[in-house]
KESE-548687 format. One line per 8 residues: their letters; for each residue x, y, z of N, C-alpha, C. Coordinates in Angstrom, 2 decimals. Atoms other than C-alpha are relative to their C-alpha. Layout:
BEGIN
a	X/Y/Z/X/Y/Z/X/Y/Z; ... .
//
This chain:
BEGIN
mrldpdsi	0.65/1.10/-0.43/31.58/32.30/-5.51/-0.85/-0.85/-1.00; 0.98/0.44/0.60/29.80/29.67/-6.72/-0.87/-0.81/0.83; 1.32/0.96/-1.00/26.85/26.99/-5.44/0.81/-1.13/-0.55; -0.29/1.01/0.71/27.89/23.44/-5.60/-1.14/-0.95/-0.46; 0.97/0.32/0.54/25.45/21.81/-8.38/-0.56/-1.58/0.79; 0.31/1.05/-0.71/25.20/18.84/-6.16/-1.14/0.38/1.17; 0.86/-0.10/-1.47/23.56/20.30/-3.39/-1.46/0.66/-0.56; 1.44/-0.58/0.66/20.44/21.82/-5.55/-0.22/-0.75/-0.93 .
gdnktppl	1.10/0.96/1.29/17.91/19.20/-7.33/-0.89/1.18/-0.35; 1.21/-1.07/0.79/15.17/20.22/-9.50/-1.28/0.44/1.18; 0.72/-0.78/-0.90/13.15/20.42/-6.18/0.78/0.76/1.08; -0.62/-0.58/-0.80/15.77/22.14/-4.40/0.18/-0.83/1.45; -0.05/0.44/-1.61/15.91/19.69/-1.43/1.67/-0.54/-0.17; -1.70/0.61/-0.06/19.61/18.30/-0.41/-0.09/-1.77/0.02; -0.34/0.83/0.62/20.65/14.98/-1.30/-0.94/-0.93/1.84; 0.32/0.32/-1.09/18.84/12.70/1.69/0.49/-1.38/0.22 .
glalgggv	-1.16/1.64/-0.23/20.85/9.37/3.14/-1.17/-0.68/1.34; 1.02/0.60/-0.90/18.84/6.80/5.16/1.00/-1.09/0.75; -0.83/1.20/-0.48/21.21/4.52/7.55/-0.90/-0.54/0.75; 0.86/0.91/-0.72/19.51/1.35/8.83/1.03/-0.83/0.55; -0.80/0.70/-0.66/21.25/-0.18/11.42/0.09/-1.09/0.64; -0.24/1.31/0.03/21.97/-3.65/12.36/-0.79/-0.37/1.49; 0.84/-0.34/-1.00/19.66/-5.16/14.98/-0.85/-1.83/0.07; 0.51/1.23/0.42/18.87/-9.23/13.77/-1.35/0.07/-0.10 .
argwahig	1.86/-0.08/0.28/15.07/-9.69/14.16/-0.31/0.82/0.51; 1.41/-1.33/-0.36/14.20/-6.51/15.41/0.62/0.80/-1.30; -0.23/-0.59/0.89/15.55/-5.20/12.20/-1.66/-0.36/-1.01; 1.53/-0.22/0.65/11.82/-5.95/11.19/-0.52/1.59/-0.19; 1.22/-1.34/0.05/10.81/-2.45/12.33/0.38/1.11/-1.21; -0.22/-0.90/0.84/12.73/-1.01/9.57/-1.02/0.06/-1.13; 1.03/-0.57/1.00/10.11/-1.94/7.36/-0.84/0.78/0.37; 1.21/-0.90/-0.86/7.67/0.04/9.62/0.72/1.46/-0.94 .
alraliea	-0.80/-0.84/0.56/10.29/2.57/8.99/-0.26/1.02/-1.44; 0.10/-0.34/0.95/10.15/2.92/5.56/-0.95/0.09/-0.89; 1.05/-0.75/0.67/6.65/2.61/5.02/-0.49/1.65/0.83; 0.60/-1.13/-0.35/6.08/5.80/7.02/0.12/1.04/-0.83; -0.13/-0.64/0.98/8.20/7.70/4.95/-0.60/-0.12/-1.63; 0.92/0.02/1.10/6.71/6.29/1.65/-1.24/0.62/0.21; 1.45/-0.57/0.06/3.28/7.64/3.07/0.56/1.61/0.28; 0.00/-1.46/-0.24/5.02/11.02/3.95/0.44/0.72/-1.49 .
gikpdiia	-0.41/-0.20/0.93/6.30/10.98/0.53/1.40/0.12/-0.07; -1.21/-0.81/0.22/9.52/11.37/1.21/0.92/-1.25/-0.17; -0.07/0.87/0.94/12.11/9.02/-0.92/1.56/0.40/0.10; -1.43/-0.09/-0.24/15.88/8.61/0.37/0.67/-0.31/-1.55; -0.89/-0.24/1.48/18.43/9.68/-2.71/1.16/-1.60/0.36; -1.30/0.78/-0.70/21.28/7.09/-0.15/-0.91/-0.93/1.15; 0.67/0.16/-1.51/20.34/4.52/1.82/1.62/-1.28/0.23; -1.07/1.09/-1.00/23.30/2.42/3.91/-0.59/-0.66/1.03 .
gtsigavv	0.68/0.60/-1.15/22.69/-0.67/5.61/1.18/-0.78/0.30; -1.40/1.09/-1.22/24.71/-2.86/8.23/-1.36/-0.93/0.66; 0.92/0.97/-0.62/23.08/-6.38/8.92/-1.34/-0.02/-0.82; 1.30/-0.03/0.39/19.72/-6.71/8.61/-0.54/1.78/-0.58; -0.01/-1.20/0.75/19.30/-3.03/7.71/0.83/-0.17/-1.28; -0.19/0.52/1.29/21.18/-4.20/4.46/-1.23/-0.61/-0.95; 0.39/0.44/0.59/18.79/-6.60/3.61/-1.51/0.54/-0.23; 1.24/-0.69/0.51/15.69/-4.24/4.19/-0.05/1.17/-0.90 .
ggaylagk	0.38/-1.00/1.05/17.04/-1.43/2.48/0.13/-0.11/-1.59; -0.20/0.79/1.74/18.61/-3.65/-0.82/-1.45/-0.03/-0.44; 1.31/0.96/0.51/14.87/-5.21/-0.96/-0.62/1.17/-0.36; 0.80/-1.09/0.25/13.21/-1.45/-0.77/0.39/0.50/-1.55; 0.27/-1.07/1.42/15.43/0.06/-3.59/-0.14/-0.94/-1.30; 0.35/1.18/0.68/15.03/-3.36/-5.36/-1.49/-0.39/-0.47; 1.64/0.57/0.52/11.11/-3.08/-5.77/-0.21/-0.97/0.86; 0.40/0.87/-0.76/10.70/-5.55/-3.02/-0.35/0.25/1.54 .
ldvlenwa	0.46/-0.19/-1.20/9.61/-4.48/0.01/-1.00/-0.47/0.26; 1.26/0.43/-0.21/6.05/-5.53/-0.12/0.27/-1.84/0.19; -0.50/1.22/-0.01/8.01/-9.13/-0.79/0.37/-0.54/1.44; -0.60/0.01/-2.02/9.90/-8.89/2.60/-0.83/0.37/0.71; 1.01/-0.76/-1.18/7.09/-7.40/4.63/-1.17/-1.30/-0.18; 0.91/1.24/0.09/4.90/-10.59/3.43/0.64/-1.38/0.57; -0.35/0.71/-0.72/7.75/-13.18/4.36/0.07/0.46/1.15; 0.04/-0.32/-1.60/8.22/-11.72/7.48/-0.68/-0.43/0.82 .
ralnkrrm	1.60/-0.08/-1.06/4.82/-11.26/8.88/-0.36/-1.85/-0.16; 0.35/1.29/-0.38/4.46/-15.13/7.72/0.72/-1.02/0.98; -1.02/0.64/-1.04/7.51/-16.20/10.04/-0.82/-0.61/1.05; 0.14/0.98/-1.22/6.86/-18.96/12.62/1.09/-0.84/0.39; -1.03/0.66/-0.27/8.46/-21.10/14.25/0.62/-1.32/-0.77; 0.42/1.54/0.76/7.92/-24.34/12.05/1.55/0.90/-0.92; -0.96/-0.64/1.46/9.51/-21.87/8.99/0.91/0.28/0.67; -1.45/-0.37/-0.35/12.33/-20.75/11.23/1.04/-0.98/-0.31 .
msymdvrw	-1.21/1.13/-0.21/13.78/-24.15/11.94/0.43/-0.58/-1.12; -0.45/0.53/1.19/13.35/-25.03/8.16/0.89/1.10/-0.53; -1.37/-0.96/0.89/15.89/-21.91/7.03/1.04/-0.88/0.79; -1.38/0.57/-0.72/18.37/-23.66/9.69/0.48/-0.90/-0.77; -1.05/0.84/0.62/20.76/-25.46/8.05/1.20/-0.40/0.37; -1.10/-0.12/-0.98/23.05/-26.97/10.55/1.12/-0.13/-1.19; -1.03/0.51/0.54/26.95/-26.84/9.27/0.91/-0.58/0.72; -1.10/0.36/-1.11/29.19/-29.41/10.97/1.26/0.05/-0.25 .
ggsgflrg	-1.54/-0.29/0.23/32.51/-28.71/11.05/0.49/1.16/-0.81; -0.45/-1.11/1.03/32.31/-25.39/9.00/0.48/0.77/0.62; -0.91/-1.63/-0.77/33.31/-21.71/9.64/-1.03/0.89/0.50; 1.10/-0.51/-0.55/29.78/-21.22/10.72/-1.29/-0.98/0.56; 1.10/0.77/-0.82/26.81/-22.36/12.86/-0.69/-0.71/-1.08; 0.44/0.20/1.44/25.21/-22.34/9.44/0.06/0.38/-0.85; -0.01/-0.07/1.20/25.18/-22.74/6.07/-0.46/1.53/-0.78; 0.94/-0.85/1.51/22.83/-20.18/4.73/-0.70/-0.32/-1.48 .
erlarvln	0.16/-0.32/1.09/22.01/-21.53/2.00/-1.47/0.06/-0.14; 2.01/-0.12/0.43/17.97/-21.91/2.47/-0.33/1.67/0.11; 0.31/-0.88/0.10/17.96/-18.15/3.30/0.78/0.49/-1.30; -0.75/-0.79/1.76/20.14/-17.28/0.04/-0.97/-0.92/-0.81; 0.32/0.08/1.16/18.05/-19.26/-1.78/-1.57/0.77/0.48; 1.03/-0.44/0.33/14.83/-17.49/-0.54/0.85/1.52/-0.61; -0.59/-2.07/0.97/16.86/-13.72/-1.56/0.72/-0.19/-1.06; 0.33/0.35/1.59/17.81/-15.44/-4.79/-1.00/-0.35/-1.20 .
hylgdtri	1.35/0.03/0.91/14.51/-16.11/-5.90/-0.61/1.42/-0.02; 0.81/-1.02/0.24/13.23/-12.78/-5.31/1.16/1.18/-0.31; -0.88/-1.17/0.74/16.71/-10.53/-5.67/1.26/-0.64/-0.29; -1.23/1.06/0.68/19.21/-12.97/-7.81/0.39/0.76/-1.36; -0.74/-0.99/0.81/19.33/-10.52/-10.54/-0.07/1.20/-0.04; -0.25/-1.67/-0.79/19.85/-7.29/-8.65/1.21/0.48/-0.37; -0.97/-0.37/0.18/22.66/-5.73/-8.86/0.24/1.48/0.63; 0.08/-1.00/-0.60/23.85/-2.73/-6.80/0.40/0.94/-0.93 .
edldrkfa	-0.61/-0.96/1.09/24.95/-0.53/-9.71/-1.20/0.36/-0.73; 0.97/-0.51/0.68/21.84/-0.66/-11.39/-1.29/0.79/0.64; 0.76/-0.56/-1.11/19.89/0.60/-8.62/-0.43/1.50/-0.14; 0.80/-1.58/-0.35/17.70/4.39/-9.04/1.04/0.67/0.74; -0.64/-0.75/-1.07/19.76/5.32/-6.00/1.10/-0.84/0.33; -0.94/0.65/-0.42/22.65/4.90/-3.99/-0.14/-1.20/0.77; 0.48/1.20/-1.18/22.82/1.65/-1.72/1.32/-0.29/-0.04; -0.96/0.97/-0.48/25.73/0.55/0.16/-0.23/-1.20/1.32 .
avacdlrt	0.73/0.97/-1.21/25.53/-2.76/2.67/1.87/0.03/0.33; -1.30/-0.66/-1.07/28.69/-2.09/5.50/0.70/-1.75/0.38; -0.77/1.67/-0.11/30.63/-5.69/6.01/1.26/0.21/0.29; -1.16/-0.18/-1.12/33.88/-6.18/8.20/0.69/-1.13/-1.82; -1.16/0.92/0.88/37.14/-7.42/5.98/0.33/-1.48/1.45; -0.64/1.20/-1.19/37.87/-11.10/8.54/1.41/0.67/0.14; -2.52/0.03/0.20/42.04/-10.60/7.56/-0.13/1.61/1.08; -0.55/-1.26/-0.07/42.01/-6.90/8.05/-0.66/0.40/1.66 .
gyevwlqr	0.98/-0.85/-1.08/39.20/-5.68/10.38/-0.60/2.09/-0.56; 0.55/-0.91/0.69/38.49/-3.27/7.90/-1.35/0.62/-0.30; 1.48/0.22/0.11/35.01/-1.51/7.46/-0.11/-0.05/-1.76; 0.25/0.08/1.50/33.81/-2.43/3.67/-1.09/0.26/-0.11; 1.11/-0.46/0.28/31.25/-0.70/2.05/-0.41/-0.43/-1.79; 0.63/0.99/1.47/29.55/-3.17/-1.04/-1.10/0.99/-0.57; 1.54/-0.59/0.90/28.10/-0.78/-3.64/0.26/-0.56/-1.84; 1.16/0.49/1.55/28.37/-2.70/-6.98/0.20/-1.60/-0.11 .
gpmvpavr	0.33/1.63/-0.42/27.98/-6.54/-7.71/-1.27/-0.62/0.36; 0.94/0.66/-0.72/25.46/-8.45/-6.84/-0.62/0.14/1.09; 0.74/-0.28/-0.83/22.95/-7.59/-4.48/-0.21/-1.33/1.12; 0.07/1.56/-1.08/22.55/-11.36/-2.53/1.11/-0.16/0.63; -1.35/0.34/-0.84/26.42/-11.56/-1.89/0.05/0.82/1.06; -0.27/-0.99/-0.99/26.37/-8.42/-0.47/-0.55/0.24/1.17; 0.78/0.00/-1.26/23.63/-8.41/1.77/0.12/-1.68/0.90; -0.22/1.10/-1.05/24.46/-11.66/3.26/1.70/-0.14/0.55 .
asyalpga	-1.52/-0.33/-0.42/28.44/-10.58/3.82/-0.48/0.81/1.06; 0.33/-1.16/-0.91/26.68/-7.69/5.68/-0.60/-0.75/1.27; 0.44/0.82/-0.85/25.05/-10.30/8.05/0.20/-0.62/0.46; -0.30/1.46/0.06/27.08/-12.94/8.07/0.41/0.24/1.54; -0.24/-0.19/-1.48/27.33/-12.72/12.16/1.48/-1.26/-0.10; -0.59/1.32/-0.24/30.37/-14.83/12.98/-0.12/-0.61/1.07; 0.73/0.98/-0.57/29.32/-17.89/14.33/-0.76/-0.60/-0.25; 1.32/0.05/0.64/26.37/-17.62/13.33/-0.09/-1.03/-1.66 .
fepikidg	-0.33/0.40/1.79/27.10/-18.01/9.48/1.44/-0.04/-0.47; -1.66/0.16/0.47/30.49/-18.81/7.67/-0.44/1.07/-1.12; 0.04/-0.76/0.35/31.97/-15.86/5.88/-0.20/0.19/-1.21; 0.44/-0.39/1.39/31.07/-14.31/2.58/0.99/0.13/-0.61; -0.92/-0.73/0.77/33.87/-14.05/-0.01/-0.55/0.61/-1.49; 0.62/-0.56/0.77/33.62/-11.40/-2.28/1.18/0.93/-0.06; -1.30/-0.65/0.49/36.63/-10.19/-4.19/1.00/-0.19/0.37; -1.03/0.48/-0.47/39.14/-12.34/-2.73/-0.12/0.05/1.16 .
rymidgal	-0.14/-0.96/-1.67/38.33/-10.85/1.04/-1.05/-0.80/0.39; 1.01/0.68/-0.85/36.00/-13.06/3.52/-0.49/1.14/1.47; 1.08/-1.23/-0.99/33.21/-10.84/4.76/-0.91/-0.06/1.43; 1.42/0.60/-1.09/31.62/-10.92/8.06/-0.67/1.23/0.18; 0.97/-0.70/-0.80/28.78/-8.84/9.99/0.62/1.44/-0.03; -0.40/-1.55/0.01/29.24/-5.01/9.31/-0.14/0.57/1.67; 0.52/-0.57/-0.85/27.81/-4.71/12.60/0.99/0.29/1.12; -0.96/-0.03/-0.72/30.71/-5.54/14.13/0.99/1.58/0.06 .
vnpvpvsa	-0.70/-1.27/0.11/32.63/-2.15/13.11/-1.01/1.45/-0.28; 0.72/-0.78/0.07/29.78/0.05/12.06/-1.59/0.19/-0.48; 1.63/-0.09/-0.40/26.22/-0.48/13.59/-1.12/0.71/-0.96; 1.00/-1.08/0.34/24.31/2.85/12.33/1.14/-0.11/-1.03; -1.46/-0.33/0.87/26.13/3.70/9.02/-0.17/1.17/-0.65; 0.47/-1.30/0.44/25.35/7.37/8.88/1.38/0.25/-0.67; -0.95/-0.27/0.85/29.07/7.77/7.85/0.18/-0.32/-1.00; 0.05/0.33/1.57/28.85/5.76/4.87/-1.37/0.95/-0.52 .
cralgahm	0.78/-1.13/0.27/25.77/8.05/4.56/0.74/1.23/-0.83; -0.15/-0.96/-0.07/27.66/11.08/4.29/0.83/0.04/-1.08; -0.88/-0.27/1.32/30.41/10.06/2.03/-0.64/-0.58/-1.10; 1.06/0.67/1.92/28.02/8.57/-1.03/-0.76/1.46/-0.32; 0.17/-1.58/0.51/27.05/12.65/-0.63/-1.36/0.07/0.31; 0.94/-0.17/-0.63/24.04/12.50/1.63/0.57/1.70/1.02; -0.17/-1.33/-0.45/23.71/16.32/2.94/-0.81/-0.21/1.45; 0.78/0.16/-1.45/21.20/15.29/5.70/-0.43/-1.36/0.01 .
viavslng	0.05/1.68/-0.44/20.92/11.55/7.25/-1.34/-0.20/1.08; 0.49/0.50/-1.19/18.42/9.93/9.49/0.14/-1.33/-0.22; -0.76/1.09/-0.52/19.73/7.27/10.92/-1.12/-0.95/0.86; 1.02/1.26/-0.99/17.34/4.14/12.78/0.60/-0.84/0.53; -0.51/0.92/-0.70/19.12/2.42/15.28/-1.43/-0.43/0.72; 1.33/1.19/-1.28/17.40/-0.70/17.14/0.75/-0.09/1.07; 0.12/-0.11/-1.29/19.34/-0.26/20.11/0.22/0.97/0.70; 0.22/-1.52/-1.41/17.84/3.14/21.79/-0.32/-0.89/1.31 .
dafgpigs	-0.32/0.68/-1.21/17.40/0.59/24.46/0.57/-1.66/0.47; -0.83/1.28/0.22/19.29/-1.89/24.00/0.02/-1.35/0.98; -0.38/1.04/-1.52/19.45/-3.87/27.40/-1.35/-0.83/0.26; 1.39/0.82/-0.75/16.16/-5.97/27.44/0.77/-1.36/-0.50; -0.90/1.37/0.35/16.39/-9.56/26.52/0.59/0.18/-1.67; -1.39/0.38/1.32/18.87/-11.29/24.12/-0.83/-0.80/-0.74; 0.70/0.87/0.66/17.12/-14.27/23.30/-1.03/0.11/-0.62; 1.04/0.12/-0.06/13.84/-14.08/23.42/-1.00/1.25/1.44 .
shemnfed	0.59/-0.73/-1.20/11.13/-11.73/25.63/-0.34/-1.42/0.67; 0.98/1.27/-0.54/9.54/-15.56/26.06/0.86/-1.11/-0.41; -1.19/1.03/0.53/11.70/-18.77/26.29/-0.30/-0.32/-1.28; 0.20/0.25/1.63/11.89/-19.66/22.43/-0.48/-1.99/0.34; 0.45/1.04/-0.37/10.40/-23.36/22.41/-0.42/-0.74/-1.78; 0.17/0.39/1.34/10.97/-25.42/19.17/-0.69/-0.65/-0.48; 0.86/1.42/0.46/8.72/-28.22/19.27/-1.23/0.15/-0.88; 1.42/-0.08/0.65/5.79/-28.65/17.23/-1.27/0.88/0.56 .
ededdtad	1.26/-0.80/-0.47/3.38/-26.08/16.96/-1.04/-0.69/0.25; 0.77/0.42/0.26/0.99/-28.25/15.89/-0.68/-1.42/0.41; -0.14/1.49/-0.62/1.51/-31.53/17.71/-1.35/-0.37/0.55; 1.52/0.49/-0.45/-2.10/-33.45/18.52/0.46/-1.70/0.60; 0.49/0.82/-0.36/-2.32/-35.83/21.02/-0.88/-1.26/-0.30; 0.90/0.97/0.62/-4.90/-37.76/19.47/0.34/-0.67/-1.45; -0.54/0.35/1.05/-3.06/-38.24/16.45/0.42/-1.29/0.23; -0.64/1.64/0.22/-2.00/-41.88/14.86/1.89/-0.15/0.85 .
pfelasqs	-1.46/0.45/-0.72/0.78/-43.44/17.27/0.90/0.03/-0.87; -1.05/0.16/0.49/2.80/-44.05/14.72/0.65/1.03/-1.13; -0.03/-1.30/0.54/2.54/-40.37/13.02/0.31/0.60/1.72; -0.18/-0.49/-1.47/3.38/-39.73/17.06/1.62/-0.40/0.22; -0.93/1.20/-0.36/6.10/-42.36/17.25/1.41/0.99/-0.98; -0.84/-0.41/1.50/7.86/-40.47/13.57/0.15/1.61/0.58; -0.13/-1.10/-0.38/7.48/-37.03/15.37/1.05/0.13/0.67; -1.23/0.43/-0.74/9.54/-38.05/18.24/1.24/-0.10/-0.03 .
lnklrpdr	-1.56/0.28/0.78/12.36/-39.50/16.06/0.52/1.15/-0.45; -0.17/-1.69/0.70/12.05/-36.06/14.32/1.01/0.84/0.55; -0.78/-1.23/-1.47/13.03/-34.07/17.63/0.80/-0.46/0.19; -1.00/0.52/-0.28/15.82/-36.44/18.16/1.15/-0.07/-1.39; -0.72/-0.57/0.79/17.57/-35.03/15.07/1.17/0.36/-0.07; -1.08/-0.40/-0.66/20.79/-34.56/15.71/0.34/1.88/-0.10; 0.18/-1.69/-0.11/20.71/-30.44/13.95/-0.92/0.42/0.80; 1.23/-0.77/-0.94/17.27/-30.00/15.83/0.59/-0.26/1.53 .
lliksmig	-0.58/0.29/-1.34/18.64/-31.31/19.13/1.45/1.17/0.17; -0.41/-1.12/0.01/21.66/-28.83/18.22/-0.46/1.15/0.21; 0.29/-1.11/0.10/19.80/-25.88/17.39/-0.95/0.01/1.20; 0.66/-0.09/-0.73/17.53/-26.18/20.30/0.94/-0.34/1.49; -0.72/-0.54/-1.49/20.71/-26.45/22.79/0.88/1.16/-0.19; -0.77/-1.35/0.13/21.59/-23.31/21.40/-1.08/1.44/0.28; 0.97/-1.18/-0.36/18.32/-21.16/21.42/-1.33/-0.62/-0.14; 1.07/0.46/-0.38/15.78/-23.33/22.68/-0.62/0.09/1.58 .
dskpgkgp	0.51/-0.48/-0.66/13.92/-22.89/25.74/1.12/-0.53/1.24; -0.62/0.48/-1.29/16.02/-23.12/29.38/-0.77/-0.34/0.89; 0.91/0.40/-1.13/15.03/-24.58/32.48/0.49/1.20/1.25; -0.08/-0.74/-0.84/14.93/-22.63/35.45/1.23/-0.13/0.79; -0.98/0.32/-0.69/17.62/-21.60/37.25/1.77/0.07/-0.50; -1.58/0.40/0.92/20.32/-22.64/34.67/0.58/1.60/-1.14; -0.67/-1.25/0.67/22.56/-19.79/32.65/-0.64/-0.11/-1.81; 0.13/-0.01/0.52/22.15/-18.54/29.52/0.33/-0.99/-1.32 .
kigsvmmg	-0.77/0.94/0.78/22.46/-20.81/26.41/1.03/0.49/-1.11; -1.14/-0.74/0.84/25.31/-20.26/23.45/-0.86/0.90/-0.51; 0.42/-0.98/0.65/22.76/-18.57/21.40/-0.14/1.36/0.73; 0.21/-1.02/-0.67/21.94/-15.97/23.72/1.18/0.44/0.68; -1.45/-0.47/-0.02/25.68/-15.58/24.55/0.16/0.89/-1.28; -0.45/-0.73/1.21/26.26/-14.43/20.97/-0.87/1.15/-0.06; 1.24/-1.36/0.35/23.24/-12.10/20.94/0.46/1.05/1.09; -0.28/-0.69/-1.21/24.13/-10.76/23.97/1.44/0.61/-0.08 .
tlnivmdr	-1.63/-0.68/0.49/28.06/-10.18/22.99/-0.47/1.23/-1.25; -0.59/-1.03/1.00/27.14/-8.53/19.92/-1.20/1.25/0.09; 0.91/-1.02/-0.38/24.09/-6.30/21.37/1.06/1.02/0.67; -0.69/-0.24/-0.62/26.73/-5.02/23.50/1.36/0.97/-0.65; -1.25/-0.35/1.54/29.63/-4.49/20.58/-0.90/1.44/-0.89; 1.05/-0.74/0.85/26.73/-2.71/18.69/-0.13/1.19/1.04; 0.30/-0.73/-1.07/25.94/-0.86/21.89/1.02/1.05/-0.17; -1.06/-1.20/-0.27/29.19/0.71/22.52/0.41/0.50/-1.17 .
isrsrlag	-0.38/-0.63/1.18/30.26/1.19/18.95/-0.56/0.93/-0.30; 0.73/-0.83/0.47/27.37/3.03/18.19/-0.06/1.11/0.52; -0.20/-0.97/-0.50/27.64/5.27/20.59/1.36/1.08/-0.28; -0.68/-0.44/0.52/30.77/6.24/19.76/0.28/0.16/-1.25; -0.03/-0.35/1.45/30.54/6.43/16.21/-1.40/1.01/-0.35; 0.52/-1.15/0.42/27.58/8.66/16.17/-0.11/1.29/1.11; -0.59/-1.08/-0.74/28.96/10.80/18.69/0.84/0.76/-0.95; -1.29/-1.10/1.16/31.54/12.02/15.99/-0.81/0.16/-1.21 .
dppdvfva	0.70/-0.24/1.58/29.13/11.85/13.14/-1.17/-0.28/0.06; 1.68/0.34/-0.05/25.49/12.34/14.17/-0.85/0.13/-0.42; 1.06/-0.14/1.19/22.78/12.14/12.12/-0.95/1.02/0.35; 1.34/-1.33/-0.11/20.07/15.05/11.46/-1.28/-0.11/0.92; 1.45/0.72/-0.98/17.36/12.66/12.99/0.72/-0.84/-0.35; -0.22/1.13/-0.52/17.80/9.84/14.78/-1.37/-0.58/0.81; 0.89/1.26/-0.06/15.32/7.24/14.91/-0.02/-1.29/0.95; -0.56/1.41/-0.34/15.14/4.19/17.53/-1.16/0.04/1.15 .
prighigm	1.59/1.30/-0.21/11.70/1.98/17.69/0.60/-0.18/1.74; -0.30/0.83/-1.47/11.00/1.18/21.56/-0.42/-1.02/0.04; -0.08/1.64/0.40/11.93/-2.50/20.71/0.77/-1.16/0.77; -1.29/0.84/-1.02/14.30/-3.53/23.58/-0.74/-1.22/0.64; 0.67/1.65/-0.66/11.49/-6.23/25.03/-0.13/-0.51/-0.93; -0.21/1.02/0.58/11.68/-7.97/21.96/1.40/-0.35/-0.32; -1.17/0.86/0.37/14.38/-10.41/21.82/0.70/0.28/-1.60; -0.18/-0.27/1.10/17.13/-10.26/19.11/-0.11/-1.47/-0.81 .
leftkade	0.26/1.64/0.45/16.32/-14.24/17.78/-1.60/-0.06/-0.38; 1.30/0.14/0.12/12.46/-13.28/17.89/-0.64/0.51/-1.42; 0.13/-0.32/1.48/12.41/-13.28/14.19/-2.05/-0.13/-0.81; 1.30/0.34/-0.12/8.63/-14.51/14.40/-1.17/1.68/0.97; 0.67/-1.55/-0.49/7.38/-10.67/15.79/0.03/1.02/-0.75; 0.15/-1.68/1.20/7.50/-8.96/12.64/-1.41/1.19/-0.62; 0.59/-0.47/-0.11/4.06/-7.82/13.06/0.05/1.25/0.94; -0.33/-1.12/-0.48/4.87/-5.58/16.06/1.25/0.68/-0.16 .
liergyra	-1.22/-0.48/0.50/8.42/-5.10/14.97/-0.75/1.42/-0.50; 0.69/-0.86/0.63/6.71/-3.39/12.20/-1.07/1.29/-0.35; 0.88/-0.73/-0.59/4.55/-1.48/14.03/0.26/1.48/-0.06; -0.49/-1.11/-1.47/6.53/0.37/16.42/0.96/0.52/-0.70; -0.77/-0.83/0.91/9.07/1.08/13.61/-0.59/1.04/-0.68; 1.03/-1.71/0.54/6.52/3.13/11.66/-0.73/0.63/1.00; 0.47/-1.26/-1.30/5.18/4.71/14.94/1.02/0.76/0.15; -1.02/-0.60/-0.71/8.53/5.61/15.60/0.59/0.99/-1.42 .
mqheipli	-0.68/-1.61/1.32/9.22/7.60/11.95/-0.85/0.57/-0.09; 1.28/-0.74/0.29/5.86/8.93/11.94/0.24/0.79/0.70; -0.54/-1.15/-0.70/6.76/10.68/14.67/0.68/0.97/-0.22; -1.12/-1.20/0.33/9.50/12.44/13.53/-0.08/0.22/-1.44; 0.44/-0.76/0.96/8.17/12.98/10.37/0.06/1.74/-0.09; -0.37/-0.81/-0.10/7.71/16.54/11.06/1.39/0.96/0.11; -1.05/-0.07/-0.07/11.01/16.63/11.99/0.90/0.53/-1.04; -0.79/-0.01/1.78/12.37/15.68/8.67/-0.42/1.01/-0.17 .
ksvmdvlg	0.32/-0.80/0.91/10.33/17.59/6.65/0.63/1.36/0.60; -0.31/-1.87/-0.46/11.40/21.11/8.98/1.57/-0.20/-0.65; -1.42/0.29/0.54/15.06/19.95/8.32/0.43/0.28/-1.40; 0.02/-0.38/1.77/14.79/19.48/4.64/-0.43/1.08/-0.12; 0.58/-1.47/0.49/13.10/22.89/4.33/1.37/0.90/0.03; -0.75/-0.74/-0.30/15.85/24.33/6.21/1.34/-0.07/-0.56; -1.05/0.08/0.41/18.68/22.93/4.67/0.11/-0.13/-1.72; 0.59/-0.06/1.29/16.92/23.18/1.29/0.41/1.20/-0.38 .
qmpsavqe	-0.02/-1.01/0.33/16.97/26.75/1.42/1.55/0.63/0.75; -1.71/-0.35/-0.11/20.87/27.09/2.40/0.97/-1.15/-0.58; -0.54/1.17/0.68/22.43/24.81/-0.55/1.47/0.67/0.69; -1.13/-0.13/-0.53/26.53/24.77/0.53/0.90/1.14/-1.33; -1.24/-0.81/1.30/28.87/27.14/-1.38/1.50/-0.18/0.69; -1.51/0.17/0.51/32.05/26.54/-2.81/1.35/1.20/-0.44; -0.87/-1.07/0.24/34.84/29.26/-2.55/0.54/-0.13/-1.05; -0.38/0.59/1.36/36.08/29.70/-6.19/1.77/0.02/0.13 .
pns	-1.50/-0.18/-0.75/40.22/29.38/-5.64/0.54/1.37/-1.00; -0.27/-1.59/0.46/42.26/32.81/-6.25/0.84/-0.66/-1.28; -0.65/0.24/1.58/43.41/33.14/-9.95/1.59/0.72/0.18 .
//
C-alpha cells in the first residue's frame, strides 16, 4: 500500500478546485465570491470557468482581479453602449472587438500555461458540439471563446476550430476541476434562483443619461440624430425598453433561452458529479443583461461565499486527514 503523492502537499491539504459558472452579467458575483475566499486565506489550486466565469477566473489567476472589479463597478449605460460594436451581416450581432481591446490591454501578455495554477476555460466546438477545455495558449482568445454566445458574438477560431459559449455544454464546470486533479471542488452557480427577470429587473433604457433640456439647441439636435444611427436603433430594438403589453425583445428571448439551457444542463451535470460545496448567490432578481449592477452582484457573491467558509474549511480538514490510497499491483 502506498499513498498517492498528489494527495499530500506541504500543508497536507487536498488540491482545491473552484468551478465558476456562466450567467452573463450575473457573473460579477464571482468577484465577490473570490474576495471572500481571499479574505479567508483559501487559495484554489485549480480554476475552471465557463463564459463570464472564465473571464473572472482568468483575471484572478493573472493578478488582475482588482482591475476587473474597478472596470465592472464603473460600467454605466453609456459605457455599455460604447462596447457594442454592431456587425452587419456577420456571424454574430456584435464583433466583440471593443471588449477584446479591453481584455488585451490587461491580459494580452498572459498565457494560460504560464499561470502559477491550473486553469481551464470551457468552450464548445461549434461543428461537433464537443465540450472543450482550453488550457494552453493566450488567455484572451480562450476567455472570448468561452463567452461567445451564439447570435450575440461571433465564434472564436482556435486551433482550426470555431468555439462558442461553454454554457451550452457545461454551465458549472465541476467535472473539469476534478479531471484537472481537484480532490475537493467548490462550485459557484449563478442560476440557483434562475427564473427571475431575463433582460433586466427594470426595463433597460439606453437613452443618454445626462441629456439636458436647457442645452444648446444645436447640441440637442446632434444628440437626436445620434439616437437615429442604425446601430443604436438595432441595439435598442433588441435590448431596449419595451412598451407595456408588448412581448419580449430579441435579446430577452436569447437570454431566456440561455437561462433555460443552463438550468437544465446544470441540474443534470451536477446530479452526476456534485461539488463538495455548492454556492448559489441569491441574484435571480437581477437580469442577465444588467452589467451595471456590479456593486450589488459583487456584494451578494461575497456574502454567499462567506456563508459557506466554515463548511469549506471543515471539508478541507476532513479530506486533509483522509489522503487517498492506491493499492500496489500484485507482483
